[in-house]
C-alpha positions as CSV (number, residue, x, y, z in Angstrom):
1,M,27.2,157.5,25.0
2,I,31.0,157.3,25.1
3,I,32.7,159.7,22.7
4,S,36.4,159.9,21.6
5,K,38.7,162.5,23.2
6,S,39.1,164.2,19.8
7,D,35.3,164.5,19.4
8,A,35.0,165.9,23.0
9,R,37.9,168.3,22.2
10,A,36.1,169.6,19.1
11,L,32.8,170.1,21.0
12,A,34.5,171.9,23.9
13,L,36.5,174.2,21.6
14,E,33.3,175.0,19.6
15,H,31.5,175.8,22.8
16,R,34.3,178.0,24.2
17,N,34.8,179.9,20.9
18,R,31.1,181.0,21.1
19,I,31.7,182.8,24.3
20,N,31.7,186.6,23.7
21,R,34.2,189.0,25.3
22,L,31.8,190.4,28.0
23,S,30.7,186.9,29.1
24,H,34.3,185.7,29.1
25,S,35.3,188.6,31.4
26,Q,32.4,188.0,33.7
27,K,33.1,184.2,33.9
28,S,36.8,184.8,34.5
29,I,36.0,187.1,37.5
30,I,33.7,184.5,39.0
31,I,36.3,181.8,38.6
32,I,39.1,184.0,40.1
33,D,36.8,184.7,43.1
34,K,36.2,181.0,43.6
35,I,40.0,180.3,43.4
36,K,40.7,183.1,46.0
37,N,38.2,181.5,48.4
38,L,39.8,178.1,48.3
39,D,41.6,177.2,51.5
40,V,44.3,175.5,49.4
41,Y,44.9,178.8,47.6
42,K,44.9,180.9,50.7
43,K,47.5,178.6,52.3
44,A,49.6,178.2,49.1
45,S,52.8,180.1,48.7
46,I,53.9,178.6,45.3
47,V,51.2,178.6,42.7
48,A,51.6,177.4,39.1
49,I,49.3,179.1,36.5
50,Y,49.2,179.5,32.8
51,Y,49.1,182.2,30.1
52,P,45.6,182.1,28.5
53,I,45.0,181.3,24.9
54,R,41.9,180.6,22.8
55,N,39.4,182.1,25.1
56,E,40.8,180.3,28.2
57,V,40.0,181.6,31.7
58,D,42.4,184.5,32.3
59,L,43.9,184.1,35.8
60,R,46.6,186.9,35.5
61,E,44.7,189.0,38.1
62,L,46.0,186.5,40.7
63,L,49.5,187.8,40.1
64,Y,48.6,190.8,42.4
65,D,48.4,188.4,45.3
66,N,51.3,187.9,47.7
67,K,52.5,184.5,46.3
68,T,55.2,183.1,44.1
69,F,53.8,182.4,40.7
70,L,55.1,180.0,38.1
71,F,54.3,179.8,34.4
72,P,55.1,176.8,32.1
73,R,57.9,176.9,29.5
74,T,57.6,174.0,27.0
75,Y,60.2,172.2,24.9
76,K,60.2,170.3,21.6
77,N,60.1,166.9,23.4
78,F,56.7,167.6,25.0
79,Q,58.3,168.4,28.3
80,M,57.9,171.5,30.3
81,D,59.3,173.3,33.3
82,F,57.7,175.9,35.5
83,I,59.5,179.3,35.8
84,K,59.2,181.8,38.6
85,V,58.0,185.1,37.2
86,D,58.4,188.7,38.4
87,D,58.6,192.2,36.9
88,K,61.9,191.3,35.2
89,T,60.4,188.3,33.3
90,I,61.0,188.4,29.5
91,W,58.0,186.9,27.7
92,E,58.1,185.3,24.2
93,R,55.5,183.4,22.1
94,N,56.1,179.7,21.6
95,K,55.2,177.7,18.5
96,F,51.6,177.3,19.9
97,G,51.3,181.1,20.2
98,I,51.4,181.0,24.0
99,F,53.5,183.5,25.9
100,E,56.2,181.8,28.0
101,P,58.8,183.2,30.4
102,Q,62.3,183.1,28.8
103,N,64.2,183.8,32.0
104,G,63.8,183.1,35.6
105,I,64.4,180.3,38.1
106,I,63.0,176.8,37.3
107,I,60.8,175.5,40.1
108,N,59.4,172.0,39.4
109,E,59.2,170.7,43.0
110,G,57.4,172.1,46.0
111,I,54.5,173.5,44.0
112,D,51.6,173.9,46.5
113,L,48.9,174.5,43.9
114,M,48.7,174.1,40.1
115,L,45.9,175.7,38.2
116,I,45.6,173.8,34.9
117,P,43.7,175.0,31.8
118,C,41.0,172.5,30.6
119,L,38.7,172.2,27.7
120,A,36.4,169.8,29.5
121,K,36.5,166.9,32.0
122,N,34.9,163.5,32.4
123,N,33.2,161.9,35.4
124,S,36.5,160.3,36.6
125,N,38.1,163.8,37.1
126,L,40.3,163.4,34.1
127,R,41.1,166.7,32.3
128,L,40.7,167.2,28.6
129,G,43.4,169.4,27.2
130,Y,44.6,170.1,23.7
131,G,46.1,166.6,23.3
132,A,49.9,167.2,23.5
133,G,50.2,165.7,27.0
134,F,52.5,168.4,28.5
135,Y,50.7,168.5,31.8
136,D,50.3,164.7,32.2
137,R,54.0,164.2,31.5
138,F,55.0,166.9,34.0
139,L,52.6,165.6,36.7
140,F,53.8,162.0,36.2
141,K,57.4,163.1,37.0
142,H,56.8,165.8,39.7
143,N,54.7,165.9,42.8
144,V,52.3,168.8,43.0
145,D,50.3,169.1,46.3
146,F,47.0,170.1,44.7
147,K,45.9,170.1,41.1
148,V,42.9,172.2,40.0
149,G,41.4,172.1,36.5
150,I,40.1,175.5,35.3
151,L,37.1,175.4,33.0
152,M,35.3,178.4,31.5
153,D,32.1,176.4,31.7
154,D,31.4,173.0,33.5
155,L,31.7,170.9,30.4
156,T,31.6,167.1,31.2
157,Y,31.8,164.6,28.4
158,N,31.8,160.8,28.5
159,F,35.2,160.1,27.1
160,I,37.5,157.3,28.1
161,G,40.8,158.2,29.8
162,E,44.2,156.8,28.9
163,D,46.7,155.1,31.2
164,F,48.9,158.3,31.2
165,D,46.1,160.7,32.2
166,I,46.5,162.2,35.6
167,K,43.5,162.8,37.8
168,L,43.0,166.2,39.1
169,D,41.8,167.0,42.7
170,L,39.2,169.6,41.8
171,F,37.7,171.4,38.9
172,I,36.5,175.0,39.0
173,S,34.2,176.7,36.5
174,N,31.8,179.7,36.6
C-alpha cells in the first residue's frame, strides 16, 4: 500500500521517539562502526555530517578521526552551506533547535562523503527527511561524491518520491 510522505514521516517519528536512551546509544555505536568500516569513509578526507536532533543517530564520535568535517548552516530561503569545523567553532541553535557553526570556512564543493540524517527511506533509495528540502536543494546544486542516509532503524515505507528528491547511494542503520 502506498502512503503519503507526511504519513510516513509521522510513523517514522513515532517509531524513533519510542527508542530509549540506552538503545539509542547502542544503535549509534553500531552505526558509527559500520561507517568507519566503509571503504568510502576510509578514503574520504572531507566528510559532511550533521548535529543530531530528535533522537537522530549521533555521529559526533567521528570527529576524533583524522578528517576534515563539515556541518550544515541553514538560511531562511531553505538553502544551506557546509562549514568546516574545528576547536574554534562557535555553535548556535537555529530556529529548528539544531546547533549550527557560526564561523568557519564554507566548503560546498569537493565533499567526498555526506552522511545525511533520515527518518526513513523507500525502495527507490529516496530519503525521507523532515520535509523542508534543505538537503535535496543542496544536492541538486552541488556534486557530492558519495551520499549515505543514516537511519536509526531500517525503516522502509512505500511512499512516492517527488521530482526534486535526490537518490542516495547507500543507507546505513543498526
